VOKOLGU-5111 format. One line per field, with one value per residue: z, x negated, y of N, C-alpha, C, CB in turn; residue number from 1; chain; residue in one letter. Coordinates in steps of 0.2 Angstrom, whole numbers. Glycine has a CB too. Layout:
! VOKOLGU-5111
n_w = (Z  ...)
n_u = (X  ...)
n_v = (Y  ...)
ca_w = (Z  ...)
ca_u = (X  ...)
ca_v = (Y  ...)
c_w = (Z  ...)
c_u = (X  ...)
c_v = (Y  ...)
cb_w = (Z  ...)
cb_u = (X  ...)
cb_v = (Y  ...)
num = (NUM  ...)
chaine = (A  ...)
residu = (a  ...)
END
This chain:
! VOKOLGU-5111
n_w = (700  695  705  701  697  709  715  709  697  686  675  662  659  646  646  656  646  636  642  644  632  628  636  632  619  622  626  615  611  598  590  601  607  597  597  610  609  598  606  615  605  603  614  613  599  593  584  587  595  583  576  584  581  567  566  572  562  552  556  556  543  537  526  519  527  537  530  527  541  544  535  539  551  547  539  550  556  548  549  556  558  561  556  543  540  546  535  524  527  526  512  506  510  502  490  483  477  473  479  492  492  493  505  514  513  515  529  534  531  539  551  553  562  561  560  555  546  536  533  528  516  507  507  499  487  482  480  470  460  459  463  466  471  482  490  491  500  511  515  519  530  538  540  550  559  563  570  565  561  551  540  535  531  522  512  508  502  491  485  481  471  462  459  465  474  482  490  495  503  513  518  524  533  543  548  553  563  573  574  574  571  561  549  536  534  534  524  512  511  508  495  488  490  482  469  468  467  477  484  496  507  503  506  520  524  520  528  541  540  540  552  560  556  552  542  531  515  504  508  511  498  490  497  496  482  480  488  480  469  473  476  464  457  464)
n_u = (-432  -417  -405  -391  -393  -396  -384  -377  -373  -380  -386  -398  -412  -421  -434  -434  -428  -437  -448  -443  -442  -455  -460  -452  -458  -470  -467  -465  -452  -445  -433  -424  -432  -431  -417  -415  -424  -417  -406  -412  -413  -402  -400  -412  -418  -432  -448  -458  -452  -446  -457  -460  -450  -450  -463  -460  -450  -459  -468  -460  -457  -446  -446  -441  -433  -441  -448  -437  -435  -448  -448  -438  -443  -454  -447  -441  -451  -462  -477  -480  -492  -493  -481  -483  -494  -488  -479  -486  -491  -481  -477  -490  -488  -478  -485  -483  -495  -499  -490  -493  -506  -504  -497  -506  -516  -510  -508  -521  -526  -518  -523  -538  -546  -540  -544  -539  -531  -539  -547  -536  -533  -544  -543  -531  -536  -544  -535  -529  -537  -547  -563  -575  -571  -564  -576  -584  -575  -574  -586  -588  -579  -587  -598  -594  -589  -597  -594  -584  -581  -573  -572  -586  -586  -576  -583  -593  -586  -580  -592  -597  -588  -591  -604  -614  -627  -637  -630  -620  -628  -633  -621  -616  -625  -624  -612  -615  -625  -616  -608  -615  -609  -601  -592  -589  -597  -610  -609  -605  -617  -626  -622  -625  -638  -642  -639  -648  -659  -666  -668  -673  -667  -655  -652  -654  -644  -632  -635  -633  -619  -614  -619  -611  -598  -597  -588  -587  -584  -589  -600  -608  -608  -615  -627  -632  -634  -643  -655  -658  -661  -672  -681  -683  -690  -701)
n_v = (595  602  614  610  597  591  593  583  586  584  592  593  603  612  608  597  588  588  582  570  564  564  555  543  543  539  526  520  521  526  531  533  544  554  557  563  574  580  584  593  604  607  615  625  631  627  630  621  610  605  601  589  581  580  574  561  556  556  545  535  533  539  550  560  566  571  580  589  593  599  609  617  621  630  639  646  650  657  658  646  636  622  616  618  609  597  596  595  582  573  576  570  557  554  554  565  575  587  596  594  599  612  613  610  618  630  628  628  641  648  643  641  632  620  605  593  596  601  589  581  589  588  574  574  581  570  559  565  564  571  570  576  590  585  579  591  597  589  590  603  602  593  602  610  603  590  578  571  558  550  557  557  543  544  553  545  534  541  546  534  530  539  536  540  536  540  549  540  532  541  546  535  531  541  538  525  530  533  522  507  494  496  487  492  503  496  486  495  502  491  489  501  501  491  496  506  498  494  480  473  482  481  467  468  475  469  456  462  464  451  446  454  449  433  428  436  437  444  450  438  432  441  442  429  429  440  435  424  430  438  427  422  432  435)
ca_w = (699  696  709  699  696  715  718  705  690  681  669  660  655  639  650  656  640  632  646  644  625  627  640  626  613  624  627  608  609  594  589  608  608  592  600  615  606  595  611  617  600  604  618  612  592  592  579  592  595  576  575  587  577  561  566  573  557  547  558  555  536  534  524  516  534  540  525  530  548  544  530  543  556  543  538  556  558  541  551  561  554  562  552  536  541  545  529  520  528  523  505  504  510  496  483  480  479  471  485  498  493  494  511  519  512  519  536  535  530  546  556  550  565  561  556  553  538  531  530  523  510  504  504  493  481  480  477  462  455  459  468  466  475  489  493  493  505  517  517  522  536  542  543  557  564  561  574  562  557  546  534  532  528  515  508  505  497  485  482  476  465  457  457  468  478  488  495  499  508  518  522  529  539  547  551  558  570  579  576  571  570  555  543  529  532  531  516  506  511  504  488  486  490  477  463  467  466  484  487  503  511  502  510  527  526  520  534  547  540  542  560  563  553  548  537  527  509  499  510  510  490  488  500  492  475  481  489  474  464  476  475  456  454  469)
ca_u = (-425  -412  -400  -385  -394  -396  -377  -373  -370  -384  -387  -404  -415  -426  -440  -432  -427  -444  -451  -439  -443  -462  -460  -449  -463  -476  -465  -464  -445  -445  -426  -421  -435  -428  -411  -417  -427  -411  -402  -415  -414  -395  -401  -416  -420  -440  -452  -462  -448  -445  -463  -460  -445  -453  -469  -457  -448  -464  -470  -454  -456  -441  -450  -435  -429  -447  -449  -432  -437  -454  -447  -433  -448  -456  -441  -439  -458  -466  -484  -481  -497  -492  -476  -486  -496  -484  -475  -491  -493  -475  -477  -495  -485  -473  -488  -482  -501  -499  -486  -496  -512  -502  -495  -512  -520  -507  -510  -529  -525  -516  -526  -545  -548  -535  -549  -536  -528  -544  -547  -530  -533  -548  -539  -526  -538  -547  -530  -527  -543  -554  -568  -580  -567  -564  -583  -586  -570  -575  -594  -587  -577  -592  -603  -592  -587  -601  -592  -577  -583  -569  -574  -592  -584  -572  -588  -596  -582  -580  -598  -598  -584  -595  -609  -620  -630  -641  -624  -618  -633  -633  -615  -613  -630  -620  -607  -619  -628  -610  -605  -618  -607  -596  -593  -588  -603  -615  -607  -607  -625  -629  -620  -629  -645  -643  -639  -655  -665  -669  -666  -674  -663  -648  -652  -654  -637  -627  -636  -629  -612  -613  -621  -604  -592  -599  -584  -586  -585  -592  -608  -612  -608  -620  -633  -634  -636  -650  -660  -659  -665  -679  -686  -685  -694  -706)
ca_v = (594  608  613  608  589  589  592  579  590  580  595  594  609  610  606  590  584  587  578  563  563  564  548  540  542  535  519  518  521  532  533  537  551  558  558  567  579  584  588  600  608  611  621  630  629  631  625  616  604  603  598  583  577  578  569  554  554  554  540  530  533  543  555  565  569  573  585  594  596  603  616  621  625  636  644  648  654  655  657  641  631  615  615  617  603  591  596  592  575  570  576  566  550  553  555  573  577  594  600  592  603  618  614  609  624  636  628  631  649  651  641  638  627  614  601  587  598  601  582  579  593  585  568  575  581  564  556  568  561  576  568  581  594  582  579  598  600  586  592  609  601  591  607  614  596  584  572  570  552  547  561  553  537  546  556  539  531  545  546  527  531  544  533  544  531  543  552  535  530  546  546  529  532  545  533  520  533  532  515  503  489  497  483  496  507  492  484  500  503  487  490  507  499  486  499  509  493  492  473  472  485  477  461  469  478  462  452  465  463  444  446  455  445  428  425  441  433  448  450  431  431  447  440  423  431  443  431  419  435  440  421  421  437  436)
c_w = (700  702  707  698  704  718  714  699  685  675  668  657  649  642  651  651  636  636  646  637  625  631  635  621  616  625  620  606  604  593  595  608  603  595  606  613  603  600  614  612  600  608  617  605  592  587  582  593  589  575  577  583  571  561  567  566  552  549  556  547  533  532  522  522  536  536  527  535  547  540  536  548  553  541  545  559  553  544  555  556  555  558  545  535  541  539  524  520  525  515  503  505  504  489  480  481  478  477  491  499  495  501  516  518  515  527  538  535  536  552  554  555  566  556  552  545  534  528  526  516  505  501  498  486  478  478  470  457  454  464  470  472  482  493  495  500  512  520  522  529  541  545  549  562  562  565  571  558  551  540  532  529  521  511  504  500  490  481  478  471  460  455  460  475  484  492  499  504  514  522  527  534  544  551  556  563  575  580  571  569  564  550  536  528  530  525  511  505  507  497  485  485  484  470  462  467  471  487  494  508  510  506  517  528  526  526  540  546  542  549  563  562  550  542  531  519  504  501  510  502  488  491  497  486  475  482  484  469  467  475  468  454  459  467)
c_u = (-421  -407  -393  -387  -393  -388  -373  -370  -374  -386  -395  -406  -419  -431  -440  -431  -434  -448  -449  -442  -450  -463  -457  -455  -469  -474  -464  -456  -443  -438  -423  -425  -433  -422  -410  -420  -422  -407  -405  -414  -406  -395  -405  -420  -427  -444  -456  -459  -447  -450  -463  -456  -448  -459  -465  -453  -453  -467  -466  -453  -451  -442  -446  -433  -435  -448  -443  -433  -442  -452  -442  -438  -451  -452  -441  -445  -463  -474  -485  -485  -495  -486  -478  -490  -494  -480  -480  -492  -487  -476  -484  -492  -481  -477  -487  -488  -501  -496  -490  -503  -510  -501  -501  -516  -517  -509  -516  -529  -523  -519  -533  -547  -544  -539  -544  -533  -534  -547  -542  -530  -538  -546  -534  -529  -541  -541  -528  -533  -549  -559  -574  -578  -567  -570  -584  -581  -573  -582  -592  -584  -583  -598  -601  -590  -590  -599  -586  -579  -579  -571  -581  -590  -580  -578  -591  -592  -582  -586  -599  -594  -586  -601  -616  -622  -633  -636  -621  -622  -633  -627  -614  -619  -627  -615  -610  -623  -622  -608  -609  -617  -601  -597  -594  -595  -609  -615  -608  -614  -629  -628  -625  -635  -647  -643  -645  -661  -669  -666  -667  -670  -656  -646  -651  -647  -632  -629  -633  -622  -611  -614  -614  -598  -594  -595  -582  -588  -590  -599  -612  -612  -615  -627  -636  -637  -643  -655  -663  -664  -672  -684  -687  -690  -700  -712)
c_v = (600  608  610  599  588  589  587  581  585  585  595  600  607  606  598  586  583  582  570  560  561  556  543  537  538  527  516  518  527  535  537  544  555  561  563  574  584  587  594  605  612  617  627  627  632  626  620  610  601  599  591  578  575  574  562  552  552  547  534  529  536  551  562  570  573  580  590  598  601  610  620  625  631  641  649  653  652  655  652  636  624  612  614  610  597  589  592  584  571  570  571  559  549  553  561  577  585  599  599  596  610  619  615  615  630  635  629  638  651  649  637  632  621  609  595  590  599  594  581  583  590  578  568  576  574  560  558  566  567  575  573  588  591  581  585  599  596  588  598  607  598  596  610  607  590  577  568  563  549  551  559  547  540  549  550  535  535  545  540  527  534  541  537  541  534  546  546  533  535  547  541  529  537  542  528  523  532  527  510  498  490  492  487  498  502  489  488  502  498  487  495  505  496  491  504  504  492  485  472  476  483  471  463  471  473  458  455  463  456  443  447  451  439  426  430  439  437  449  443  430  435  444  434  425  435  439  426  424  436  433  420  426  439  433)
cb_w = (703  689  711  692  692  719  719  708  690  678  669  657  659  635  657  659  635  630  652  644  621  631  646  623  610  631  632  607  616  586  588  615  607  587  601  620  600  592  616  618  593  608  624  618  586  601  574  599  598  571  578  593  577  557  573  580  554  547  565  557  534  539  519  513  539  538  518  531  552  540  522  547  559  538  537  561  565  534  555  563  559  570  553  533  545  549  527  523  536  526  503  508  515  496  479  483  476  465  486  498  486  491  514  517  503  519  538  530  523  547  560  549  572  559  561  559  539  534  536  526  511  509  509  494  481  487  481  462  447  460  465  458  473  488  488  486  502  515  510  518  535  539  538  554  565  563  580  557  562  547  536  537  532  516  513  508  500  486  486  480  467  459  450  470  475  486  490  495  505  516  517  524  536  543  546  554  569  578  574  574  575  553  542  529  539  535  515  508  517  506  487  491  496  477  462  473  460  489  484  505  510  495  510  529  521  513  536  548  534  539  561  562  548  554  540  529  505  499  518  514  486  492  507  490  472  486  496  471  463  485  478  451  451  476)
cb_u = (-422  -408  -399  -383  -403  -401  -373  -368  -373  -380  -384  -406  -420  -429  -440  -426  -422  -447  -451  -430  -442  -466  -455  -445  -466  -478  -458  -467  -440  -449  -423  -423  -443  -427  -408  -422  -431  -406  -401  -422  -416  -390  -404  -420  -415  -444  -457  -465  -442  -444  -468  -458  -438  -456  -475  -452  -444  -469  -470  -446  -456  -436  -453  -428  -427  -454  -449  -426  -439  -460  -442  -428  -452  -460  -435  -438  -461  -465  -487  -474  -505  -491  -471  -490  -498  -479  -472  -497  -495  -469  -479  -500  -481  -467  -486  -476  -507  -494  -479  -498  -516  -496  -489  -517  -522  -498  -509  -535  -519  -510  -522  -551  -549  -526  -555  -530  -524  -548  -547  -523  -536  -554  -536  -520  -542  -550  -525  -526  -540  -553  -572  -581  -560  -562  -588  -585  -562  -575  -599  -582  -572  -596  -605  -584  -580  -609  -590  -574  -584  -561  -574  -597  -579  -566  -593  -598  -574  -578  -603  -597  -578  -595  -609  -617  -634  -646  -618  -617  -641  -635  -609  -611  -639  -617  -604  -625  -631  -605  -597  -622  -605  -596  -588  -582  -605  -616  -601  -603  -629  -628  -612  -629  -647  -637  -631  -656  -670  -668  -670  -681  -664  -647  -658  -659  -636  -628  -643  -630  -610  -617  -626  -603  -587  -600  -577  -589  -578  -589  -609  -608  -600  -618  -631  -628  -631  -650  -658  -652  -661  -679  -683  -679  -690  -704)
cb_v = (588  610  620  611  587  592  600  577  599  575  603  589  614  616  609  590  587  594  580  563  568  571  548  544  549  538  518  510  521  532  528  532  549  555  552  563  577  580  583  600  604  607  619  631  633  630  629  619  605  607  601  583  581  584  571  554  559  559  540  534  526  543  553  561  562  568  584  591  592  600  613  617  620  634  640  642  652  661  663  637  631  613  621  622  603  592  604  594  573  574  585  567  548  560  550  577  574  595  597  585  603  620  609  602  626  635  622  628  651  650  636  643  630  615  597  583  605  603  577  579  599  584  564  581  585  560  557  577  560  584  561  584  596  575  577  604  600  579  593  614  596  585  613  618  595  586  575  577  547  545  567  550  533  552  560  535  531  551  546  521  534  551  533  552  526  548  555  529  529  552  546  520  535  551  529  516  540  537  516  502  487  505  479  502  513  487  481  507  504  480  493  512  495  481  502  513  496  497  467  472  492  476  456  474  483  458  452  472  464  439  452  462  449  422  423  447  431  455  452  425  434  454  439  418  436  448  427  417  443  442  415  421  443  433)
num = (1  2  3  4  5  6  7  8  9  10  11  12  13  14  15  16  17  18  19  20  21  22  23  24  25  26  27  28  29  30  31  32  33  34  35  36  37  38  39  40  41  42  43  44  45  46  47  48  49  50  51  52  53  54  55  56  57  58  59  60  61  62  63  64  65  66  67  68  69  70  71  72  73  74  75  76  77  78  79  80  81  82  83  84  85  86  87  88  89  90  91  92  93  94  95  96  97  98  99  100  101  102  103  104  105  106  107  108  109  110  111  112  113  114  115  116  117  118  119  120  121  122  123  124  125  126  127  128  129  130  131  132  133  134  135  136  137  138  139  140  141  142  143  144  145  146  147  148  149  150  151  152  153  154  155  156  157  158  159  160  161  162  163  164  165  166  167  168  169  170  171  172  173  174  175  176  177  178  179  180  181  182  183  184  185  186  187  188  189  190  191  192  193  194  195  196  197  198  199  200  201  202  203  204  205  206  207  208  209  210  211  212  213  214  215  216  217  218  219  220  221  222  223  224  225  226  227  228  229  230  231  232  233  234)
chaine = (A  A  A  A  A  A  A  A  A  A  A  A  A  A  A  A  A  A  A  A  A  A  A  A  A  A  A  A  A  A  A  A  A  A  A  A  A  A  A  A  A  A  A  A  A  A  A  A  A  A  A  A  A  A  A  A  A  A  A  A  A  A  A  A  A  A  A  A  A  A  A  A  A  A  A  A  A  A  A  A  A  A  A  A  A  A  A  A  A  A  A  A  A  A  A  A  A  A  A  A  A  A  A  A  A  A  A  A  A  A  A  A  A  A  A  A  A  A  A  A  A  A  A  A  A  A  A  A  A  A  A  A  A  A  A  A  A  A  A  A  A  A  A  A  A  A  A  A  A  A  A  A  A  A  A  A  A  A  A  A  A  A  A  A  A  A  A  A  A  A  A  A  A  A  A  A  A  A  A  A  A  A  A  A  A  A  A  A  A  A  A  A  A  A  A  A  A  A  A  A  A  A  A  A  A  A  A  A  A  A  A  A  A  A  A  A  A  A  A  A  A  A  A  A  A  A  A  A  A  A  A  A  A  A)
residu = (m  t  t  q  q  q  q  g  g  g  a  d  t  v  r  d  l  l  e  q  a  g  e  l  e  r  l  g  k  t  l  e  a  v  a  v  y  e  r  s  l  e  m  e  d  r  p  e  i  l  q  h  v  g  n  l  y  n  r  m  g  r  l  d  e  a  i  r  i  f  e  r  s  i  e  m  r  p  e  f  a  a  g  h  y  g  l  g  l  s  l  f  r  m  a  r  m  e  d  a  v  t  a  f  q  k  a  i  d  l  d  p  d  l  m  t  a  r  f  w  l  a  s  a  h  y  q  r  g  d  d  k  k  a  i  e  l  w  n  q  l  l  e  v  c  p  e  f  t  v  a  w  y  a  v  g  v  a  a  a  h  r  g  e  h  d  l  v  l  d  s  f  a  k  v  l  e  r  n  p  r  s  i  v  a  n  y  r  r  g  i  a  s  f  y  k  g  d  l  d  e  a  i  e  s  f  s  h  v  i  a  i  n  p  d  h  k  g  a  k  d  n  l  r  a  l  e  d  m  r  m  r  f  s)
END
């Protein structure tokens, strides 16, 4: 507490305000947090504070305001990687994929260790319809950060879209190493195994899904059809 606060003046420092805003964020009081961050900006205009405000606007779906804030942080400090990354996320959510690609790439150029930017850059390419480029970028991410499990999911989904069933099986096997109860991974492996003609593996995968979620309609329907097929042709 500052001397002025102890004497009843109640003046807040920037640090005080940032602590208050952070606590409001943790409590889910987003609008109140924005107001406190904006008070701190009146005292000290910094890209890092703007980043907090932009993230909150993004979270609230106020994307035009988020973009404005992130652009302001970049104007203030062009090499601010987090500002380019936040801008990319806002543009992605607005389905402005070409602009999002540019923003994410700039963030990565400034900070190659920004793994989330690498993930979203690949995702933006995927949304643009470039499955091949997306898979290439996700694999580059996984080479340096194999524990980034959501990227294995993404590769598997994109590979399924391309009909690359071996890659589907490999990607979701990586997911299952980390999360054996993943319904998505088990189900997708079942589909890929079916397309490769491995009915036993497909049946096993769909059975795993039903063991986790007995009400999964897709797995139940596929399992029933596969068991009928195996009985008919065995």
